[in-house]
N, C-alpha and C positions, 0 to 999 in steps of 0.2 A: 694286717700285714704279714708275709711269709719270712721264714728265715731268710737272712741276707738281703733282705730288700729294703732299700732306703725309701723314705716318705718323699712324694714327688714334691719337687721344690716349686714354688708358686712359678708360674708363666711356663714351666716345661711341656705341657701337654700340646697337642693340636692345635695350632693356631691358622689364620687366614694363609692361604697360600701364596709363596712369593711368586713373581713372574717368571714362567718355565717350569714351576714346580707344581708336580701333581697333588702334593699335599701341603706342606710347608709346617714349620716348627718354630716356636717363639723361643725355646731354648737352646742349649748345646746341641752340636750335630750328633745325631744317633747314627752310628755307623759299625759294622763289624771291623775287627783288626786282626792282624797277622799275629799268632801266638802260638807257641810250642812247648809244652811242659816236658821235662826231661824223663825219658825211658829209660829205666834201670835193668841191667842185665841184657840177657839176649832174648830176642823175640822168636816164638815158634812159629813156623809156615806150613801152610797147604795150598799148593798150588794147583789150579784149575786150568780151564781151556783158555778162559777170558781174564779171570781174575783170581787174587790171592788171598787167602784167609791168613792173617796174622795175630798172634795174642801177643799185647804190649804189658809191660809191668810201670804203670804210669805214676811218678810220684807226684802227689799233690802240693799245694802250696803251703800246707802245714806239716809236710813231711810224710804223711800216711801214703801207702803204696797200695793202688787199685789195679786188677788185671783188666785190660779191654780189648774186646775183640776187634778188629778192624779189616774191611774187606777193602782191598786195593782195587781200584778201577782207572782205567784209562781216561775217564771223561768221555763227554760228548757234545755235540751241538746240535741245535735244532731249529727250526726255519717257519716263521710265521709269514706265509706268500699271500699277497694280497694282490687281487686286480685291481683293474681301474674302479670296479664297482664296489670296492672294499668286500669283497667274498674272500674266505680263507680257504686255501687248498687243505684239504683232508685225506689221509689214505687210509684204507683198512688193511691192518697188519694182525697178523696171528702171533701172539705171545704166548710161548709155551710155558714159563712159569706161572702166569696167571690163568692159563687154560682159557682164554677169551680172544675172540677177535676183537680187537679196539680201534676206534677211530683216532687218529693222531695226525700232528702236523708232520713234515718230514723230519728226520733225526738220523744222527750217525755217530759212531765211535768217533774219539780222536786217536786212532790207532797207526797214524802215519807221524813218526818222530819228527820234531821240528817244524810241523806243519802248523801254518799259522789258522786258527779258529775260524776266520771268515774263509779262507780256502778250503778248508774242509767242509764248511756249510756250502759253499759254492757247488763242491762236488757232489754233495748228497742230494742238494735238491736236483742236479740234473740227473743223478742214477736212479733216484727214486721215484722221480715226478716229471722227468723230462723238461724241465724250464733251466732256463737262464734268467738272473735279474740284472737290472742295470742299476737300480739304487740299492744300497744294504746299510743297514744301521743297527747297532747293538740293542737290543729289548731288553733283557734280563741276565742276570748271572747269579747260579744257586748252586746249593749243595741240594741233591736229592734226599738224602736219609744220612746226615751227619753224625748221627749216634752211631752209626756202625760202618758207613760206606766212603769212601773217598771221593766219589762221583761228583764231578764238578760240570755243569752244563750252562752254555753258553747260548741264548736263545738270540735269534736275528729276525730284523723284519726286513724282507724282500720285495721290492715293488718295481715297476717298469719291467713285468713278465714277458718272456718270449719263448714259445713252445719250440723245441728242438726235436724232430725226427729222430726216430732210433736209430736210423741208419748213420746220423750225424754227431752221435755222441761219442763215438770213439771207445766206447768201453766194451766190457764181456757182457753177456746176456745176463740178466736176473737169475739168481739161484735161490734155493730153499723157499724161506719164507716169503723173500721179495719177488719171488716167480707168481705170486698169487695175490698182489695188492690190487686193492681197486681204490680208484680216485674220485674224489666228490668235490665241488665247490659250494661251499655254503656261507652265506649273508654272516659278518662277523657277528652282529647283534644275537642272530639265531643261534651261533655256536655258544654265544654265552650263557644264552637260555637252556640249551641240552645240557651242558654242565650243571645248572641250578635245578633242571629237572630229575636229574640222576641218569641221563642217558648216557653220557661220557663219562671215563673214569680213568684216562692216562693223566698222571701228574704233570708231566713237563709239558703236556698239551693244554693242562690247566693254567698254568704259568703263562705260556705264551699268549694263549687266546684271550685271558682276563687282562693281561699287561699290555697287550695290543687293542683290547677295549677302551682301556682307560686312558691311554696315551691318544687314542683317536679321537677321543671329546674336546682336546686343546690342540687338534691339528698336527698331532706329533711332534709338537714343540718342547716337548718333557724329556727327548732321548738324549741320553747322556753321548758325549763324543769319546770318552775314554773310559779305560779300565780304573776302577776303585780299589780293589782288594787283589795285590800281588798274587801270581801264581808260583806255585812252589815248583 
C-alpha cells in the first residue's frame, strides 16, 4: 500500500452496472471535485501566441510551499461525428510540435469569449469537415495534461449529419495546416483497433473514439445530459 492510500473498504470496488451506466460501483460515488490551493506571492509569466506559462508558489495543506509551472490554455472541443453506418469521421492534420501527420477527430480551440462549447463544436465541424449535425450529445470532458496544462476538452457525439457545400458555409477559406486536411470515414470498431495496433496517436481522438465505442454498446444510453464539474 502506498503512502496516503487508504485500504479499500469492502464493497467499494467495481460492481454490476446500474441501468444506464457503463460500469457501476457499489461504494460511494467516485468523482473529481473543484479545488484550488492557495498561491502565495506573485506568479511569473511568459506569454506566447496561444498560451501563457506561469510559475505559481503553491501552499500545500501542511503549509509547505512548492513551485509549479502552469501553461494557461483556452480549452478546446472535439467531435465524434458518426454516420448512419456508425463510421467515424477522421481528418489528417499536420501537428508541428509532434512533427507528424496525425489522424484525428475534428476539434478546435475555445477562443471565442463566452461561446457555448456546443456552439464551438458546431462551428468546428462545419469549418474542418463541412458537416452539420442534427443530434448532439456530450460524450466526454477531460483535462489533457493536468500536471502542467489547464486545457480542458469537451467531446461531443454528432449524428444526423448533412454535408454542406463549401460555397454555403459562409466562412473564410481554410488556411495554413487546415488547407491541407484529408478526410476519411472509418468504421468505429476499426478505429478502435487502429489505436490498439499503434497506428493512431492523438490523445483527444483516443478519448473520443474509445468513449464512443463504449457507449455504442449500450445504444448510447449512458450519455449524460449535464455537466458534472463546473468550469472556472
